[in-house]
N, C-alpha and C positions, 0 to 999 in steps of 0.2 A: 403301665396301667393308664388307660385313657379315662378322662373325666366323664361322668355320666351325663353331663349337661352339654350335649352336642352343639346346640345353637350358641351357647355361651363360649364354648371352645372356638367355634368358627368366627364369632365376632371378635374375640380377643386376637385371633390370628390376623383377621382382616385389618383391624385397627392398630395392630402391633403393640398391644397392651400385654405386658408380662405379669407374672404372678407377683413379682416385686412391686410393680406399679399398683396392683390391686391391694397389696398389703399396706402400702403407703396411703392409698386413697381411703382405706377402711380403718387405718390406724390399728392394724393387727399384725402379729408376727407372721413371717412367711409360712411357718409350720401351721398356724391356725388357718390361713388361707388355703394351704395345701389340703388340710383335712376337710374343709368345707367344699372345696372343688371336687373332692373324691367322694362326697356324700357321707363322710363319717360324722360330721357335725352339720346341723342345719344352718343355712343362712337366715338371719333375721330379715324382716321386711325392710328395715332401714338399710341394711347392707345391700339388699337386692336393688333398692332404688339408687343407692350410691354407685353401684357397679353399672347399672343402666345409664346413669348420667355420665359416668367416666367414659363409657364406650361410645356415647352419643348415638345409640342405635334407635331405630324406629320400632324394633320388636317390643311386644308387650312383655311384662314380667313373666306371665305364664309361658309365653313362647321362649323367652330367653332362658328360663330355669326349668324347662321341661326335661325330665329325666328320660334318658334312653336306656333300654334294657340291654 
């Protein structure tokens, strides 16, 4: 199952940032990050900002976390 945040998925791949990297950056379990990436649980604004900073991307939060259907 692919994550619904296409731009986030692309940025993670480009920057070689794994789900484990995100779980460490957010101080969350791998499973919590997995659920958030698959849209089962919403990211908090603070988490979104932390991910954007970890990725070092120029995309806005809206662009990075835009859900694809």
